[in-house]
CHARMM internal coordinates of N, CA and C (Angstrom, degrees):
IC EDIT
DIST 1 N 1 CA 1.4541
DIST 1 CA 1 C 1.5463
ANGL 1 N 1 CA 1 C 108.07
DIST 1 C 2 N 1.2970
ANGL 1 CA 1 C 2 N 111.74
DIHE 1 N 1 CA 1 C 2 N 138.60
DIST 2 N 2 CA 1.5192
ANGL 1 C 2 N 2 CA 118.94
DIHE 1 CA 1 C 2 N 2 CA 178.01
DIST 2 CA 2 C 1.5091
ANGL 2 N 2 CA 2 C 107.80
DIHE 1 C 2 N 2 CA 2 C -138.35
DIST 2 C 3 N 1.3058
ANGL 2 CA 2 C 3 N 115.13
DIHE 2 N 2 CA 2 C 3 N 127.66
DIST 3 N 3 CA 1.4136
ANGL 2 C 3 N 3 CA 121.45
DIHE 2 CA 2 C 3 N 3 CA 172.73
DIST 3 CA 3 C 1.5012
ANGL 3 N 3 CA 3 C 112.27
DIHE 2 C 3 N 3 CA 3 C -89.31
DIST 3 C 4 N 1.3390
ANGL 3 CA 3 C 4 N 116.60
DIHE 3 N 3 CA 3 C 4 N 116.06
DIST 4 N 4 CA 1.4577
ANGL 3 C 4 N 4 CA 120.01
DIHE 3 CA 3 C 4 N 4 CA -174.21
DIST 4 CA 4 C 1.5049
ANGL 4 N 4 CA 4 C 111.96
DIHE 3 C 4 N 4 CA 4 C -71.70
DIST 4 C 5 N 1.3240
ANGL 4 CA 4 C 5 N 114.27
DIHE 4 N 4 CA 4 C 5 N -51.44
DIST 5 N 5 CA 1.4899
ANGL 4 C 5 N 5 CA 117.34
DIHE 4 CA 4 C 5 N 5 CA -173.88
DIST 5 CA 5 C 1.5299
ANGL 5 N 5 CA 5 C 105.47
DIHE 4 C 5 N 5 CA 5 C -138.56
DIST 5 C 6 N 1.3456
ANGL 5 CA 5 C 6 N 114.32
DIHE 5 N 5 CA 5 C 6 N 130.76
DIST 6 N 6 CA 1.4659
ANGL 5 C 6 N 6 CA 117.10
DIHE 5 CA 5 C 6 N 6 CA 175.01
DIST 6 CA 6 C 1.5523
ANGL 6 N 6 CA 6 C 110.85
DIHE 5 C 6 N 6 CA 6 C -97.61
DIST 6 C 7 N 1.2661
ANGL 6 CA 6 C 7 N 117.95
DIHE 6 N 6 CA 6 C 7 N -20.66
DIST 7 N 7 CA 1.4644
ANGL 6 C 7 N 7 CA 121.61
DIHE 6 CA 6 C 7 N 7 CA 176.80
DIST 7 CA 7 C 1.5150
ANGL 7 N 7 CA 7 C 110.66
DIHE 6 C 7 N 7 CA 7 C -146.05
DIST 7 C 8 N 1.3096
ANGL 7 CA 7 C 8 N 116.36
DIHE 7 N 7 CA 7 C 8 N 161.30
DIST 8 N 8 CA 1.3988
ANGL 7 C 8 N 8 CA 121.40
DIHE 7 CA 7 C 8 N 8 CA -177.51
DIST 8 CA 8 C 1.5444
ANGL 8 N 8 CA 8 C 112.56
DIHE 7 C 8 N 8 CA 8 C -63.77
DIST 8 C 9 N 1.2718
ANGL 8 CA 8 C 9 N 117.08
DIHE 8 N 8 CA 8 C 9 N 127.64
DIST 9 N 9 CA 1.4003
ANGL 8 C 9 N 9 CA 122.04
DIHE 8 CA 8 C 9 N 9 CA -178.60
DIST 9 CA 9 C 1.5558
ANGL 9 N 9 CA 9 C 110.21
DIHE 8 C 9 N 9 CA 9 C -94.97
DIST 9 C 10 N 1.3429
ANGL 9 CA 9 C 10 N 116.28
DIHE 9 N 9 CA 9 C 10 N 157.27
DIST 10 N 10 CA 1.5010
ANGL 9 C 10 N 10 CA 115.65
DIHE 9 CA 9 C 10 N 10 CA 169.81
DIST 10 CA 10 C 1.4869
ANGL 10 N 10 CA 10 C 112.47
DIHE 9 C 10 N 10 CA 10 C -58.53
DIST 10 C 11 N 1.2888
ANGL 10 CA 10 C 11 N 114.51
DIHE 10 N 10 CA 10 C 11 N 153.89
DIST 11 N 11 CA 1.4870
ANGL 10 C 11 N 11 CA 120.12
DIHE 10 CA 10 C 11 N 11 CA -178.16
DIST 11 CA 11 C 1.5089
ANGL 11 N 11 CA 11 C 114.21
DIHE 10 C 11 N 11 CA 11 C -53.36
DIST 11 C 12 N 1.2431
ANGL 11 CA 11 C 12 N 119.82
DIHE 11 N 11 CA 11 C 12 N -31.53
DIST 12 N 12 CA 1.4116
ANGL 11 C 12 N 12 CA 124.98
DIHE 11 CA 11 C 12 N 12 CA 179.01
DIST 12 CA 12 C 1.5344
ANGL 12 N 12 CA 12 C 111.56
DIHE 11 C 12 N 12 CA 12 C -65.03
DIST 12 C 13 N 1.3793
ANGL 12 CA 12 C 13 N 115.74
DIHE 12 N 12 CA 12 C 13 N -30.65
DIST 13 N 13 CA 1.4539
ANGL 12 C 13 N 13 CA 118.21
DIHE 12 CA 12 C 13 N 13 CA -176.10
DIST 13 CA 13 C 1.5521
ANGL 13 N 13 CA 13 C 111.36
DIHE 12 C 13 N 13 CA 13 C -97.13
DIST 13 C 14 N 1.2919
ANGL 13 CA 13 C 14 N 117.73
DIHE 13 N 13 CA 13 C 14 N 1.79
DIST 14 N 14 CA 1.4432
ANGL 13 C 14 N 14 CA 120.62
DIHE 13 CA 13 C 14 N 14 CA 178.25
DIST 14 CA 14 C 1.5405
ANGL 14 N 14 CA 14 C 108.99
DIHE 13 C 14 N 14 CA 14 C -72.29
DIST 14 C 15 N 1.3285
ANGL 14 CA 14 C 15 N 116.32
DIHE 14 N 14 CA 14 C 15 N 144.67
DIST 15 N 15 CA 1.4985
ANGL 14 C 15 N 15 CA 119.45
DIHE 14 CA 14 C 15 N 15 CA 178.53
DIST 15 CA 15 C 1.5026
ANGL 15 N 15 CA 15 C 111.07
DIHE 14 C 15 N 15 CA 15 C -73.38
DIST 15 C 16 N 1.2990
ANGL 15 CA 15 C 16 N 119.87
DIHE 15 N 15 CA 15 C 16 N 153.11
DIST 16 N 16 CA 1.4397
ANGL 15 C 16 N 16 CA 122.91
DIHE 15 CA 15 C 16 N 16 CA 174.85
DIST 16 CA 16 C 1.5151
ANGL 16 N 16 CA 16 C 110.07
DIHE 15 C 16 N 16 CA 16 C -66.57
DIST 16 C 17 N 1.3142
ANGL 16 CA 16 C 17 N 118.70
DIHE 16 N 16 CA 16 C 17 N 155.26
DIST 17 N 17 CA 1.4582
ANGL 16 C 17 N 17 CA 125.52
DIHE 16 CA 16 C 17 N 17 CA 177.58
DIST 17 CA 17 C 1.4920
ANGL 17 N 17 CA 17 C 110.08
DIHE 16 C 17 N 17 CA 17 C -57.66
DIST 17 C 18 N 1.3318
ANGL 17 CA 17 C 18 N 118.52
DIHE 17 N 17 CA 17 C 18 N -37.37
DIST 18 N 18 CA 1.4822
ANGL 17 C 18 N 18 CA 123.35
DIHE 17 CA 17 C 18 N 18 CA -174.76
DIST 18 CA 18 C 1.4835
ANGL 18 N 18 CA 18 C 107.64
DIHE 17 C 18 N 18 CA 18 C -66.56
DIST 18 C 19 N 1.3616
ANGL 18 CA 18 C 19 N 120.41
DIHE 18 N 18 CA 18 C 19 N -35.86
DIST 19 N 19 CA 1.4428
ANGL 18 C 19 N 19 CA 119.92
DIHE 18 CA 18 C 19 N 19 CA -177.79
DIST 19 CA 19 C 1.5176
ANGL 19 N 19 CA 19 C 108.75
DIHE 18 C 19 N 19 CA 19 C -72.57
DIST 19 C 20 N 1.2810
ANGL 19 CA 19 C 20 N 117.55
DIHE 19 N 19 CA 19 C 20 N -40.91
DIST 20 N 20 CA 1.4491
ANGL 19 C 20 N 20 CA 118.21
DIHE 19 CA 19 C 20 N 20 CA 176.30
DIST 20 CA 20 C 1.4652
ANGL 20 N 20 CA 20 C 114.66
DIHE 19 C 20 N 20 CA 20 C -61.97
DIST 20 C 21 N 1.3509
ANGL 20 CA 20 C 21 N 116.96
DIHE 20 N 20 CA 20 C 21 N -40.34
DIST 21 N 21 CA 1.4076
ANGL 20 C 21 N 21 CA 120.87
DIHE 20 CA 20 C 21 N 21 CA 179.22
DIST 21 CA 21 C 1.5259
ANGL 21 N 21 CA 21 C 112.22
DIHE 20 C 21 N 21 CA 21 C -64.93
DIST 21 C 22 N 1.3188
ANGL 21 CA 21 C 22 N 115.02
DIHE 21 N 21 CA 21 C 22 N -38.07
DIST 22 N 22 CA 1.4615
ANGL 21 C 22 N 22 CA 122.80
DIHE 21 CA 21 C 22 N 22 CA 177.96
DIST 22 CA 22 C 1.5605
ANGL 22 N 22 CA 22 C 108.83
DIHE 21 C 22 N 22 CA 22 C -61.87
DIST 22 C 23 N 1.2973
ANGL 22 CA 22 C 23 N 118.09
DIHE 22 N 22 CA 22 C 23 N -44.78
DIST 23 N 23 CA 1.4421
ANGL 22 C 23 N 23 CA 118.87
DIHE 22 CA 22 C 23 N 23 CA -178.61
DIST 23 CA 23 C 1.5289
ANGL 23 N 23 CA 23 C 109.73
DIHE 22 C 23 N 23 CA 23 C -69.06
DIST 23 C 24 N 1.3417
ANGL 23 CA 23 C 24 N 118.24
DIHE 23 N 23 CA 23 C 24 N -36.92
DIST 24 N 24 CA 1.4386
ANGL 23 C 24 N 24 CA 119.01
DIHE 23 CA 23 C 24 N 24 CA 179.94
DIST 24 CA 24 C 1.5862
ANGL 24 N 24 CA 24 C 109.57
DIHE 23 C 24 N 24 CA 24 C -65.67
DIST 24 C 25 N 1.3031
ANGL 24 CA 24 C 25 N 113.51
DIHE 24 N 24 CA 24 C 25 N -39.17
DIST 25 N 25 CA 1.4759
ANGL 24 C 25 N 25 CA 116.57
DIHE 24 CA 24 C 25 N 25 CA -176.88
DIST 25 CA 25 C 1.5462
ANGL 25 N 25 CA 25 C 111.67
DIHE 24 C 25 N 25 CA 25 C -65.69
DIST 25 C 26 N 1.2987
ANGL 25 CA 25 C 26 N 117.47
DIHE 25 N 25 CA 25 C 26 N -34.36
DIST 26 N 26 CA 1.4748
ANGL 25 C 26 N 26 CA 121.00
DIHE 25 CA 25 C 26 N 26 CA -174.24
DIST 26 CA 26 C 1.5229
ANGL 26 N 26 CA 26 C 115.26
DIHE 25 C 26 N 26 CA 26 C -102.15
DIST 26 C 27 N 1.3376
ANGL 26 CA 26 C 27 N 113.93
DIHE 26 N 26 CA 26 C 27 N 1.36
DIST 27 N 27 CA 1.4759
ANGL 26 C 27 N 27 CA 116.06
DIHE 26 CA 26 C 27 N 27 CA 179.89
DIST 27 CA 27 C 1.5642
ANGL 27 N 27 CA 27 C 107.82
DIHE 26 C 27 N 27 CA 27 C -83.20
DIST 27 C 28 N 1.3201
ANGL 27 CA 27 C 28 N 112.72
DIHE 27 N 27 CA 27 C 28 N 140.81
DIST 28 N 28 CA 1.4695
ANGL 27 C 28 N 28 CA 119.51
DIHE 27 CA 27 C 28 N 28 CA 179.90
DIST 28 CA 28 C 1.5055
ANGL 28 N 28 CA 28 C 111.88
DIHE 27 C 28 N 28 CA 28 C -82.02
DIST 28 C 29 N 1.3282
ANGL 28 CA 28 C 29 N 114.21
DIHE 28 N 28 CA 28 C 29 N -28.57
DIST 29 N 29 CA 1.4501
ANGL 28 C 29 N 29 CA 119.68
DIHE 28 CA 28 C 29 N 29 CA -179.45
DIST 29 CA 29 C 1.5225
ANGL 29 N 29 CA 29 C 108.66
DIHE 28 C 29 N 29 CA 29 C -144.75
DIST 29 C 30 N 1.2953
ANGL 29 CA 29 C 30 N 115.44
DIHE 29 N 29 CA 29 C 30 N 137.96
DIST 30 N 30 CA 1.4715
ANGL 29 C 30 N 30 CA 119.17
DIHE 29 CA 29 C 30 N 30 CA -178.82
DIST 30 CA 30 C 1.5407
ANGL 30 N 30 CA 30 C 106.58
DIHE 29 C 30 N 30 CA 30 C -131.70
DIST 30 C 31 N 1.2720
ANGL 30 CA 30 C 31 N 115.10
DIHE 30 N 30 CA 30 C 31 N 133.79
DIST 31 N 31 CA 1.4942
ANGL 30 C 31 N 31 CA 118.12
DIHE 30 CA 30 C 31 N 31 CA -179.27
DIST 31 CA 31 C 1.5396
ANGL 31 N 31 CA 31 C 106.37
DIHE 30 C 31 N 31 CA 31 C -142.94
DIST 31 C 32 N 1.3385
ANGL 31 CA 31 C 32 N 115.13
DIHE 31 N 31 CA 31 C 32 N 132.11
DIST 32 N 32 CA 1.4404
ANGL 31 C 32 N 32 CA 121.67
DIHE 31 CA 31 C 32 N 32 CA 173.63
DIST 32 CA 32 C 1.5285
ANGL 32 N 32 CA 32 C 108.50
DIHE 31 C 32 N 32 CA 32 C -105.96
DIST 32 C 33 N 1.3077
ANGL 32 CA 32 C 33 N 114.32
DIHE 32 N 32 CA 32 C 33 N 120.27
DIST 33 N 33 CA 1.4658
ANGL 32 C 33 N 33 CA 122.80
DIHE 32 CA 32 C 33 N 33 CA -179.53
DIST 33 CA 33 C 1.5434
ANGL 33 N 33 CA 33 C 109.35
DIHE 32 C 33 N 33 CA 33 C -102.35
DIST 33 C 34 N 1.2971
ANGL 33 CA 33 C 34 N 115.74
DIHE 33 N 33 CA 33 C 34 N 115.57
DIST 34 N 34 CA 1.4620
ANGL 33 C 34 N 34 CA 120.28
DIHE 33 CA 33 C 34 N 34 CA -179.68
DIST 34 CA 34 C 1.5043
ANGL 34 N 34 CA 34 C 110.87
DIHE 33 C 34 N 34 CA 34 C -90.76
DIST 34 C 35 N 1.3084
ANGL 34 CA 34 C 35 N 120.14
DIHE 34 N 34 CA 34 C 35 N 127.37
DIST 35 N 35 CA 1.4432
ANGL 34 C 35 N 35 CA 120.74
DIHE 34 CA 34 C 35 N 35 CA 177.77
DIST 35 CA 35 C 1.5538
ANGL 35 N 35 CA 35 C 106.58
DIHE 34 C 35 N 35 CA 35 C -124.44
DIST 35 C 36 N 1.2742
ANGL 35 CA 35 C 36 N 114.14
DIHE 35 N 35 CA 35 C 36 N -174.90
DIST 36 N 36 CA 1.4940
ANGL 35 C 36 N 36 CA 119.03
DIHE 35 CA 35 C 36 N 36 CA -178.20
DIST 36 CA 36 C 1.5077
ANGL 36 N 36 CA 36 C 108.74
DIHE 35 C 36 N 36 CA 36 C -70.48
DIST 36 C 37 N 1.2557
ANGL 36 CA 36 C 37 N 119.26
DIHE 36 N 36 CA 36 C 37 N -37.88
DIST 37 N 37 CA 1.4695
ANGL 36 C 37 N 37 CA 123.85
DIHE 36 CA 36 C 37 N 37 CA -173.50
DIST 37 CA 37 C 1.5408
ANGL 37 N 37 CA 37 C 114.45
DIHE 36 C 37 N 37 CA 37 C -92.66
DIST 37 C 38 N 1.3511
ANGL 37 CA 37 C 38 N 114.19
DIHE 37 N 37 CA 37 C 38 N -48.70
DIST 38 N 38 CA 1.4800
ANGL 37 C 38 N 38 CA 118.46
DIHE 37 CA 37 C 38 N 38 CA -169.60
DIST 38 CA 38 C 1.5143
ANGL 38 N 38 CA 38 C 107.47
DIHE 37 C 38 N 38 CA 38 C -139.44
DIST 38 C 39 N 1.3302
ANGL 38 CA 38 C 39 N 114.42
DIHE 38 N 38 CA 38 C 39 N 166.16
DIST 39 N 39 CA 1.4736
ANGL 38 C 39 N 39 CA 121.36
DIHE 38 CA 38 C 39 N 39 CA 168.51
DIST 39 CA 39 C 1.5444
ANGL 39 N 39 CA 39 C 106.23
DIHE 38 C 39 N 39 CA 39 C -103.07
DIST 39 C 40 N 1.2601
ANGL 39 CA 39 C 40 N 116.22
DIHE 39 N 39 CA 39 C 40 N 133.44
DIST 40 N 40 CA 1.5057
ANGL 39 C 40 N 40 CA 120.81
DIHE 39 CA 39 C 40 N 40 CA -178.51
DIST 40 CA 40 C 1.5607
ANGL 40 N 40 CA 40 C 103.23
DIHE 39 C 40 N 40 CA 40 C -112.80
DIST 40 C 41 N 1.3046
ANGL 40 CA 40 C 41 N 113.40
DIHE 40 N 40 CA 40 C 41 N 134.57
DIST 41 N 41 CA 1.5092
ANGL 40 C 41 N 41 CA 119.70
DIHE 40 CA 40 C 41 N 41 CA 174.68
DIST 41 CA 41 C 1.5120
ANGL 41 N 41 CA 41 C 105.15
DIHE 40 C 41 N 41 CA 41 C -110.86
DIST 41 C 42 N 1.3715
ANGL 41 CA 41 C 42 N 115.49
DIHE 41 N 41 CA 41 C 42 N 127.51
DIST 42 N 42 CA 1.4832
ANGL 41 C 42 N 42 CA 121.85
DIHE 41 CA 41 C 42 N 42 CA 175.93
DIST 42 CA 42 C 1.5468
ANGL 42 N 42 CA 42 C 108.09
DIHE 41 C 42 N 42 CA 42 C -105.63
DIST 42 C 43 N 1.2570
ANGL 42 CA 42 C 43 N 117.15
DIHE 42 N 42 CA 42 C 43 N 130.74
DIST 43 N 43 CA 1.4479
ANGL 42 C 43 N 43 CA 120.79
DIHE 42 CA 42 C 43 N 43 CA 175.84
DIST 43 CA 43 C 1.5117
ANGL 43 N 43 CA 43 C 106.22
DIHE 42 C 43 N 43 CA 43 C -119.16
DIST 43 C 44 N 1.3388
ANGL 43 CA 43 C 44 N 117.40
DIHE 43 N 43 CA 43 C 44 N 132.46
DIST 44 N 44 CA 1.4546
ANGL 43 C 44 N 44 CA 119.65
DIHE 43 CA 43 C 44 N 44 CA 176.42
DIST 44 CA 44 C 1.5372
ANGL 44 N 44 CA 44 C 104.99
DIHE 43 C 44 N 44 CA 44 C -115.24
DIST 44 C 45 N 1.3723
ANGL 44 CA 44 C 45 N 112.69
DIHE 44 N 44 CA 44 C 45 N 113.05
DIST 45 N 45 CA 1.4454
ANGL 44 C 45 N 45 CA 116.83
DIHE 44 CA 44 C 45 N 45 CA -172.19
DIST 45 CA 45 C 1.5570
ANGL 45 N 45 CA 45 C 113.25
DIHE 44 C 45 N 45 CA 45 C -103.35
DIST 45 C 46 N 1.3314
ANGL 45 CA 45 C 46 N 117.30
DIHE 45 N 45 CA 45 C 46 N -4.09
DIST 46 N 46 CA 1.4451
ANGL 45 C 46 N 46 CA 117.54
DIHE 45 CA 45 C 46 N 46 CA -179.70
DIST 46 CA 46 C 1.5299
ANGL 46 N 46 CA 46 C 111.73
DIHE 45 C 46 N 46 CA 46 C -103.43
END
COOR INIT
IC SEED 1 N 1 CA 1 C
IC BUILD
């Protein structure tokens, strides 16, 4: 498990949409965990 972002980054540090789509396409499991402060996305690539 890897947490990609724990808080909102400035727009310059945000990943490009293509990178996010690539990770989604190749992830075996995707889970969005909603918390009081942030939304966490877990990607399992192995």
